[in-house]
N, C-alpha and C positions, 0 to 999 in steps of 0.2 A: 540577235544570242545576247547583243550587249544590253537590250531592254530587260530581258528576263535575268541578266544579272543583278542590275539596278534594283529590280524588283525583291529580288532573293536578298539582297543586302537591305533594302528599307525593311523587309519581312523581320529579317533577323534582328536590326536595330529596336524595331517596333515590340517584338516580343520580349526583348531583353531589359526594357526600360525598367526603371526603378518603381517599386509601387510603395506608396503610402499605406500606413495600417490606420483604418478609421475607428474610431473607438465611440460607441454609443452608449449614452448614459441610459441603461436599463435599470428600472428600479428593482429592488430586491423584493420578490413576493412574499407576502405574509403567509401562506400555506407553502413553504419550502421543502424540498425534498432532504432526508436524513441519512447519514451515512452512518452505518453502525460497524465497528470496528472490532472483533474479540475473538477468542479461541478457548477452547478446553482441552486438556491432555489428559493422559494417564498418570501424570506426576504430579505431586502433591501442589497445592496452589500457595497463595491465592491467584486467581485468574482475574484479568483486567478486560473491561469492555468501554469504549470510546464511543460516543456519540457527538457527530458534529454535523453543521450543516453544509449540503452539498453547495458548490459554486463552479462557476465556469472558468476554466483557466484563462480564457481570454478577456474576462472583466477585469474592472480596476479593483473590486472587491476581492481578490484571490487570496485568500487567507483561510486558514483551519479556525473556525468559530466552533467552540466546544456549546453545546445545548443540553439542559438539564430535563430528566424524565421525573416522571411521578412514581414508576417502580420499573425496575429491569429484574427480570427473573429467569434465571437458568434450571430447566427441569429434564428430568429423565423418564424413559418407561417404566422405571421400578418403582415410580411415586415418589422420588428424592426431586426436593426443589428447595432453591434458597433465592431470596432476595438479595441482590446485591447492594452494597453501601457506597453511597457518593462520597468519594475521597477529595474530590475537586471538581468544578465545574464541567459537567459531562466527562467524567471519568468516573467508572464504577469498577468496585471489586468485591469479591467474595471473601469469606471468612478464612484464614490460613488454614483453619479446621474444619471447614465447610465442604460443600459439594467436591467429588473428585472423579473426573473420568473413569470408566470401567469399559474395557474391550469388548464389543458386541453389544452394549447399550445404546439406545436412542436418545439423543438431546434436541433439545429446543429451546430458543431464546426468544423471550417476550418482552417488548417494550411498550410502556404505557406512558404517551407524552403528556405534558402539563395542559396541552390545549384539546385532550381527548381523544388524540389519534393513536391508534396501536397497529405495531408492527410486532408480527409473530414469523418466525423462521420457520423453514420446512424441516420436519423432523429429519435428523441425519444420523446414521450409526458411525461409533468409533470402530474404524477397522485395525487390525493387528499391523504392528508396523513390519514391513519387508525387510529380510536379511542383507547386512551391509556385504556386499560380494567382493569389493575392493575398495582401498583408498590410498592416497599417496600425493605427491607434489611435484610440481614441473618448474625447472628455473627457464624463464622464456627472455632470451636476448632479443633486444630491438633496436633497428636502427631509425626507426620513424622518429621523426623530430616533434610530431604532432604527439605520439603517444609520450614520449619521454618528457616534454612539456607538462602533460597530464600528470604524469606519476611523480615529477618535482613539485606541481603544486601540493599534492596530497601530501608527500613527503615532508613538505616545510610547513604544512597545517600541523602535521603531528611531531614536529621539532627536529626532523633530519636537517641537516645542512651540507650534505654532499650530493651531486648528481646521481641518478637513478637510473642506469641503462640496462636494469635489469626488472622482470617482475616474477616475483615468486607466487604461482598459483596453487592452492591446495584444493582438492577434489575428492569426492566422495561418490562412488557409484552403490547403488540401492535398488533392489527389485520391490518396486511399491505394488502389492496384488491388494486388490480388494477383496 
């Protein structure tokens, strides 16, 4: 019985030991993956599209690197099309009076990179918004020291100088139908 206890304790200490992270210096490939982030709505523009290099969050090079493209175009199934204007490195924008989303139309984004690669989204239709069925707010009191510390950090960042034992949560409930 004693031998089993010693083995159990040994296994517990062995599995609870500290682990050091190992960072390998892996070169960034020339043919990197591209992250395209943007949207179009039925509200007036301008709309923005951002192009960045994908990165491994575990690497030393974990930063958002904006990249330029030869052309970024938004088009719809009604024959409308607009080439976006580069407003800064990797950030493209439509004209304020340019293309605007219309419920029921199908939209597509095309990105032509400087190195010749072309990325094209799958055509996607703009669905009508669902009705808002309710909205409100809740005041949540918390005794959790961890949550209070987190809230206090956020409050201090925004200029508050008092303890925050409560959180005000706003919520909206909507029915999103396609």
